C-alpha positions as YAML, in Angstrom:
chain: A
units: angstrom
residues:
- id: 1
  name: UNK
  ca: [163.68, 147.10, 100.20]
- id: 2
  name: UNK
  ca: [165.72, 146.49, 97.04]
- id: 3
  name: UNK
  ca: [168.52, 144.01, 96.65]
- id: 4
  name: UNK
  ca: [171.16, 146.83, 96.48]
- id: 5
  name: UNK
  ca: [169.86, 148.40, 99.66]
- id: 6
  name: UNK
  ca: [170.01, 145.15, 101.54]
- id: 7
  name: UNK
  ca: [173.49, 144.44, 100.27]
- id: 8
  name: UNK
  ca: [174.63, 147.95, 101.14]
- id: 9
  name: UNK
  ca: [173.29, 147.62, 104.71]
- id: 10
  name: UNK
  ca: [175.01, 144.21, 105.27]
- id: 11
  name: UNK
  ca: [178.31, 145.01, 103.64]
- id: 12
  name: UNK
  ca: [178.59, 148.51, 105.35]
- id: 13
  name: UNK
  ca: [177.81, 146.94, 108.77]
- id: 14
  name: UNK
  ca: [180.20, 144.14, 108.40]
- id: 15
  name: UNK
  ca: [183.70, 145.25, 109.27]
- id: 16
  name: UNK
  ca: [186.28, 143.88, 106.82]
- id: 17
  name: UNK
  ca: [183.72, 143.14, 104.22]
- id: 18
  name: UNK
  ca: [184.77, 143.86, 100.61]
- id: 19
  name: UNK
  ca: [181.42, 143.37, 98.92]
- id: 20
  name: UNK
  ca: [178.55, 141.20, 98.06]
- id: 21
  name: UNK
  ca: [176.48, 139.82, 95.20]
- id: 22
  name: UNK
  ca: [173.00, 138.29, 94.84]
- id: 23
  name: UNK
  ca: [173.30, 135.63, 92.09]
- id: 24
  name: UNK
  ca: [171.22, 132.98, 90.51]
- id: 25
  name: UNK
  ca: [172.17, 129.25, 90.48]
- id: 26
  name: UNK
  ca: [172.65, 129.83, 86.78]
- id: 27
  name: UNK
  ca: [175.56, 132.17, 87.58]
- id: 28
  name: UNK
  ca: [173.88, 135.30, 86.43]
- id: 29
  name: UNK
  ca: [174.16, 138.28, 88.80]
- id: 30
  name: UNK
  ca: [171.10, 140.03, 90.06]
- id: 31
  name: UNK
  ca: [172.86, 142.76, 91.96]
- id: 32
  name: UNK
  ca: [176.20, 143.51, 93.50]
- id: 33
  name: UNK
  ca: [177.77, 146.07, 95.84]
- id: 34
  name: UNK
  ca: [181.45, 146.84, 96.49]
- id: 35
  name: UNK
  ca: [182.64, 148.85, 99.45]
- id: 36
  name: UNK
  ca: [184.93, 151.73, 98.73]
- id: 37
  name: UNK
  ca: [187.74, 151.13, 96.11]
- id: 38
  name: UNK
  ca: [187.85, 147.30, 96.55]
- id: 39
  name: UNK
  ca: [188.27, 145.29, 93.49]
- id: 40
  name: UNK
  ca: [186.95, 141.72, 93.36]
- id: 41
  name: UNK
  ca: [185.64, 139.88, 90.30]
- id: 42
  name: UNK
  ca: [182.21, 138.89, 91.67]
- id: 43
  name: UNK
  ca: [180.99, 137.79, 88.25]
- id: 44
  name: UNK
  ca: [183.53, 135.02, 88.03]
- id: 45
  name: UNK
  ca: [183.38, 134.12, 91.77]
- id: 46
  name: UNK
  ca: [179.61, 133.90, 91.58]
- id: 47
  name: UNK
  ca: [179.60, 131.73, 88.48]
- id: 48
  name: UNK
  ca: [182.30, 129.34, 89.86]
- id: 49
  name: UNK
  ca: [180.71, 129.10, 93.27]
- id: 50
  name: UNK
  ca: [177.35, 128.41, 91.80]
- id: 51
  name: UNK
  ca: [178.84, 125.42, 90.09]
- id: 52
  name: UNK
  ca: [180.28, 124.45, 93.45]
- id: 53
  name: UNK
  ca: [176.91, 124.83, 95.13]
- id: 54
  name: UNK
  ca: [175.31, 122.51, 92.56]
- id: 55
  name: UNK
  ca: [177.93, 119.86, 93.29]
- id: 56
  name: UNK
  ca: [177.47, 120.29, 97.09]
- id: 57
  name: UNK
  ca: [173.63, 120.13, 96.70]
- id: 58
  name: UNK
  ca: [173.80, 117.01, 94.62]
- id: 59
  name: UNK
  ca: [176.17, 115.39, 97.06]
- id: 60
  name: UNK
  ca: [173.88, 116.34, 100.00]
- id: 61
  name: UNK
  ca: [170.89, 114.82, 98.21]
- id: 62
  name: UNK
  ca: [172.85, 111.67, 97.50]
- id: 63
  name: UNK
  ca: [173.73, 111.35, 101.14]
- id: 64
  name: UNK
  ca: [170.15, 111.96, 102.29]
- id: 65
  name: UNK
  ca: [170.85, 115.53, 103.74]
- id: 66
  name: UNK
  ca: [168.70, 118.59, 103.05]
- id: 67
  name: UNK
  ca: [170.05, 121.30, 100.68]
- id: 68
  name: UNK
  ca: [172.88, 123.34, 102.16]
- id: 69
  name: UNK
  ca: [172.08, 126.75, 103.48]
- id: 70
  name: UNK
  ca: [175.54, 128.09, 103.78]
- id: 71
  name: UNK
  ca: [179.12, 127.44, 102.57]
- id: 72
  name: UNK
  ca: [182.16, 129.24, 103.89]
- id: 73
  name: UNK
  ca: [185.53, 129.13, 102.20]
- id: 74
  name: UNK
  ca: [188.62, 130.67, 103.87]
- id: 75
  name: UNK
  ca: [191.59, 131.66, 101.84]
- id: 76
  name: UNK
  ca: [194.88, 133.14, 103.13]
- id: 77
  name: UNK
  ca: [193.58, 136.69, 102.97]
- id: 78
  name: UNK
  ca: [189.87, 136.41, 102.11]
- id: 79
  name: UNK
  ca: [186.77, 134.52, 103.29]
- id: 80
  name: UNK
  ca: [183.77, 133.89, 101.15]
- id: 81
  name: UNK
  ca: [180.34, 133.28, 102.67]
- id: 82
  name: UNK
  ca: [177.74, 131.84, 100.34]
- id: 83
  name: UNK
  ca: [174.22, 131.87, 101.73]
- id: 84
  name: UNK
  ca: [171.06, 130.44, 100.18]
- id: 85
  name: UNK
  ca: [168.09, 132.76, 99.71]
- id: 86
  name: UNK
  ca: [165.99, 129.99, 98.17]
- id: 87
  name: UNK
  ca: [166.77, 126.98, 95.93]
- id: 88
  name: UNK
  ca: [167.60, 129.25, 92.94]
- id: 89
  name: UNK
  ca: [169.32, 132.35, 94.42]
- id: 90
  name: UNK
  ca: [172.21, 133.04, 96.74]
- id: 91
  name: UNK
  ca: [174.17, 135.84, 98.39]
- id: 92
  name: UNK
  ca: [177.94, 135.74, 98.38]
- id: 93
  name: UNK
  ca: [179.93, 138.01, 100.75]
- id: 94
  name: UNK
  ca: [183.66, 138.51, 100.50]
- id: 95
  name: UNK
  ca: [185.63, 139.69, 103.53]
- id: 96
  name: UNK
  ca: [189.06, 140.17, 104.55]
- id: 97
  name: UNK
  ca: [190.18, 137.58, 107.13]
- id: 98
  name: UNK
  ca: [190.69, 140.37, 109.64]
- id: 99
  name: UNK
  ca: [186.93, 141.06, 109.46]
- id: 100
  name: UNK
  ca: [184.36, 139.63, 111.81]
- id: 101
  name: UNK
  ca: [183.02, 136.65, 109.73]
- id: 102
  name: UNK
  ca: [180.63, 135.67, 112.52]
- id: 103
  name: UNK
  ca: [178.86, 139.08, 112.17]
- id: 104
  name: UNK
  ca: [178.66, 138.62, 108.46]
- id: 105
  name: UNK
  ca: [176.97, 135.26, 108.94]
- id: 106
  name: UNK
  ca: [174.61, 136.80, 111.51]
- id: 107
  name: UNK
  ca: [173.73, 139.77, 109.20]
- id: 108
  name: UNK
  ca: [173.02, 137.34, 106.38]
- id: 109
  name: UNK
  ca: [170.79, 135.14, 108.42]
- id: 110
  name: UNK
  ca: [168.94, 138.23, 109.85]
- id: 111
  name: UNK
  ca: [168.32, 139.58, 106.35]
- id: 112
  name: UNK
  ca: [167.53, 136.47, 104.41]
- id: 113
  name: UNK
  ca: [163.78, 137.16, 104.67]
- id: 114
  name: UNK
  ca: [164.33, 140.61, 103.22]
- id: 115
  name: UNK
  ca: [166.06, 139.08, 100.24]
- id: 116
  name: UNK
  ca: [163.34, 136.48, 99.89]
- id: 117
  name: UNK
  ca: [160.64, 139.15, 99.73]
- id: 118
  name: UNK
  ca: [162.27, 140.62, 96.56]
- id: 119
  name: UNK
  ca: [161.54, 137.49, 94.52]
...
């Protein structure tokens, strides 16, 4: 199953989801999918959040923790879920806060192996 197919399945099954992106830790997008007419700049979001994930990972290592698997950032109207596929690649979902973020987390966890198989 290709990255786009997996993203579509997750985004379309996640009520309130705006879209998703598969991105490398270097900030380069592999694939993205937007639902309907939604408009979100996943390229910039991905690049900035990959810098944040590097910082969180470095901090975790300094503190003796394993690498983070997931980061959730909630804004006034939008929630971002950043999920690790492996140490070099991540999936980021953007959802309206009225959406079911728990379901988004579940769908990512359920499909992480599908993403991993593509590498």
